[in-house]
DRENVOLO-621954 format. One line per 2 residues: their letters; for each residue x, y, z of N, C-alpha, C. Coordinates in Angstrom, 2 decimals, decimal comma, m for minus. Example, Ala and Ser with C-alpha at 12.3 -4.5 7.8 and 13.67 -1.06 7.14 Angstrom:
<vodrens>
as	13,19:m5,69:7,80:12,30:m4,50:7,80:13,20:m3,30:7,80  12,85:m2,25:7,08:13,67:m1,06:7,14:12,90:0,03:7,87
</vodrens>
This chain:
<vodrens>
ms	0,64:m1,16:m0,08:m0,10:0,01:m0,13:0,66:1,20:m0,08  0,57:2,13:m0,84:1,17:3,57:m0,80:0,47:4,45:m0,47
ln	1,12:5,52:0,23:0,11:6,56:1,04:0,98:7,79:0,93  0,63:8,73:0,47:1,44:10,08:0,29:0,81:11,08:1,50
vs	1,67:11,37:2,33:1,43:12,33:3,76:1,98:13,73:3,47  1,21:14,61:3,88:2,04:16,05:3,74:2,19:16,27:5,30
lp	3,74:17,00:5,55:4,07:17,11:6,94:4,48:18,72:6,80  4,18:19,43:7,78:4,68:20,83:7,95:6,27:20,68:7,72
pe	6,64:21,76:7,77:8,26:21,84:7,37:9,22:21,31:8,65  8,60:21,79:9,57:9,59:21,17:10,84:9,62:19,85:11,02
le	8,33:19,04:10,74:8,32:17,63:10,78:9,00:17,00:9,66  8,98:17,59:8,69:9,49:16,79:7,44:11,26:16,87:7,78
sr	11,70:18,43:8,29:13,04:18,45:8,59:13,46:17,39:9,85  12,79:16,99:10,45:12,82:16,04:11,70:13,12:14,72:11,00
vr	12,33:14,27:10,29:12,02:13,09:9,51:13,40:12,80:8,85  13,72:13,98:7,95:14,97:13,96:7,22:16,03:13,73:8,09
ah	16,29:14,43:8,96:17,58:14,42:10,09:17,52:12,80:10,67  16,54:12,18:10,87:16,45:10,84:11,31:17,20:9,78:10,21
va	16,81:10,07:9,05:17,26:9,27:7,88:18,48:9,60:7,55  19,16:10,81:7,63:20,63:11,31:7,62:21,20:10,86:8,57
sg	20,76:10,55:9,90:21,65:9,98:10,96:22,09:8,59:10,83  21,44:7,69:9,86:21,65:6,64:9,97:20,79:5,70:10,54
mf	20,04:6,15:11,37:18,99:5,44:12,12:17,77:4,69:11,59  17,52:5,60:10,38:16,43:4,85:9,40:17,04:4,66:8,17
gs	16,56:3,91:7,21:16,98:3,75:5,97:16,12:4,86:4,78  14,96:5,23:5,24:14,17:5,80:4,78:13,22:6,49:5,41
as	12,45:7,63:4,71:11,69:8,45:5,57:10,20:7,51:5,86  9,77:6,59:5,06:8,94:5,60:5,34:9,22:4,87:6,68
ev	10,60:4,36:7,03:10,84:3,68:8,25:10,61:4,70:9,46  10,79:5,85:9,38:10,86:6,62:10,38:9,22:6,92:10,73
ir	8,43:7,16:9,73:6,95:7,36:9,83:6,20:5,82:10,78  6,89:4,66:10,14:6,26:3,40:10,53:6,86:3,34:12,00
ea	7,94:3,74:12,33:8,36:3,57:13,77:7,63:4,60:14,75  7,42:5,71:14,20:6,60:6,76:14,90:5,11:6,20:15,05
lr	4,67:5,59:14,05:3,06:5,17:14,15:3,19:3,98:15,24  4,21:3,12:15,40:4,30:2,03:16,23:4,43:2,73:17,70
lf	5,03:3,83:17,78:5,09:4,14:19,00:3,98:4,83:19,53  3,12:5,54:18,58:2,17:6,15:18,96:1,23:5,29:19,39
es	1,03:4,21:18,63:m0,12:3,03:18,95:0,28:2,47:20,55  1,33:2,22:20,62:1,98:2,03:22,07:1,75:2,85:23,25
yq	1,73:4,08:22,91:1,36:5,14:23,72:0,03:5,08:23,98  m0,95:4,85:22,97:m2,37:4,96:23,02:m2,86:4,01:23,71
sv	m2,09:2,37:23,50:m2,52:1,30:24,30:m2,38:1,55:25,86  m1,19:2,33:26,21:m0,91:2,43:27,64:m1,89:3,53:28,10
qs	m2,32:4,65:27,43:m3,25:5,47:27,72:m4,74:4,87:27,91  m4,89:4,00:27,15:m6,28:3,17:27,39:m6,37:2,35:28,51
at	m5,37:1,69:28,77:m5,28:0,79:30,00:m5,33:1,71:31,08  m4,35:2,79:31,22:m4,36:3,92:32,44:m6,08:4,26:32,46
la	m6,75:4,60:31,28:m8,07:5,14:31,70:m8,96:4,24:32,02  m8,95:2,88:31,61:m9,59:1,72:32,15:m9,48:1,75:33,67
nl	m8,33:1,78:33,83:m8,00:1,18:35,47:m8,49:2,57:36,26  m8,29:3,59:35,93:m8,81:4,84:36,63:m10,51:4,61:36,65
ka	m11,12:4,20:35,67:m12,66:4,15:35,55:m13,04:3,07:36,49  m12,30:1,89:36,73:m12,34:0,81:37,66:m12,22:1,35:39,01
di	m11,12:2,17:39,39:m11,02:2,69:40,61:m12,12:3,35:40,96  m12,58:4,38:40,31:m13,61:5,28:40,36:m14,82:4,55:40,69
eq	m15,15:3,53:39,82:m16,37:2,69:40,11:m16,14:1,95:41,50  m15,11:1,38:41,80:m14,87:0,92:43,26:m15,22:1,61:44,33
gq	m14,88:2,87:44,01:m14,86:3,93:45,45:m16,53:4,23:45,13  m17,01:4,29:44,20:m18,59:4,71:44,34:m19,47:3,54:44,75
ad	m19,05:2,33:44,66:m19,62:1,27:45,11:m19,49:1,14:46,56  m18,06:1,22:47,14:m17,59:1,42:48,45:m18,68:2,53:49,14
kr	m18,80:3,65:48,41:m19,81:4,76:49,20:m21,06:4,32:49,40  m21,57:3,68:48,26:m22,94:3,19:48,07:m22,99:2,12:49,21
ag	m22,31:1,26:49,37:m22,10:0,02:50,68:m22,13:0,78:52,01  m21,66:1,95:52,12:m21,25:2,87:53,23:m19,72:2,06:53,95
rv	m18,95:1,90:53,27:m17,49:1,51:53,44:m16,99:2,52:53,81  m17,27:3,78:53,54:m16,39:4,85:53,64:m16,87:5,65:54,74
ap	m15,94:6,69:55,05:m16,40:7,64:56,29:m15,86:8,96:55,78  m16,38:9,97:56,29:m15,92:11,42:56,28:m14,25:11,66:56,53
ln	m13,40:12,09:55,73:m12,17:12,23:55,85:m11,76:13,46:57,21  m11,24:13,17:58,17:m11,06:13,77:59,52:m9,44:14,04:59,28
ia	m9,29:15,39:58,59:m7,86:15,77:58,53:m7,20:16,21:59,93  m8,14:16,76:60,66:m7,42:17,12:62,01:m7,20:15,96:62,66
gi	m8,01:14,81:62,57:m7,44:13,69:63,56:m6,30:12,94:62,90  m6,19:13,08:61,60:m4,95:12,42:60,81:m3,70:13,43:61,42
ka	m3,83:14,57:61,36:m2,77:15,53:61,81:m2,39:15,18:63,19  m3,40:15,00:64,21:m3,13:14,89:65,47:m2,49:13,49:65,75
eg	m2,96:12,55:64,96:m2,29:11,22:65,26:m0,79:11,17:64,74  m0,30:11,79:63,76:0,79:12,11:62,99:1,67:12,91:64,28
rr	1,12:13,88:64,76:2,00:14,41:65,98:2,13:13,63:66,85  1,27:12,99:67,37:1,27:12,04:68,56:2,53:10,92:68,41
qr	2,41:10,54:67,20:3,40:9,43:66,84:4,84:10,11:66,67  4,78:11,33:66,31:6,36:12,00:66,11:6,73:12,31:67,45
sp	5,87:12,53:68,59:6,15:13,09:69,80:7,39:12,17:70,61  8,34:12,80:71,08:9,20:12,21:72,01:8,76:10,97:72,77
ka	7,59:11,43:73,47:7,10:10,35:74,34:6,57:9,00:73,60  6,18:9,23:72,43:5,70:8,19:71,56:6,97:7,35:71,07
ng	7,88:7,95:71,01:9,01:7,17:70,15:10,08:6,75:71,48  9,59:6,87:72,69:10,52:6,04:73,83:11,51:7,14:74,41
rs	11,42:8,54:73,99:12,63:9,36:74,18:11,63:10,49:75,27  12,67:11,04:76,18:12,04:11,92:77,06:12,52:13,46:76,21
ak	11,60:14,21:76,51:11,84:15,73:75,93:13,08:16,38:76,73  13,95:16,70:76,07:14,94:17,69:76,79:14,46:19,00:77,28
sp	15,29:19,23:78,46:14,74:20,47:79,20:15,77:21,67:78,62  15,17:22,74:78,63:16,19:23,97:78,05:17,22:24,21:79,10
</vodrens>
């Protein structure tokens, strides 16, 4: 199959540079490799999106089933401070 493609000058220059570098034997090889990489990228993006959608659905199902609670930022901070305190780590505070 033969297909003619028009490229903007910058892309044409980049294709020619890749051929001139010896990495590719022709402009067609550059375009084929670019298309393979693009399809691979799209495949990864599709899988990532599918995983994200599944995670969102799981979160919504958890919420509907009552398996979530309101986020208590103040409580999280307090617990972190408690764990970092010298008493919690078995050390005594130094006196000034």
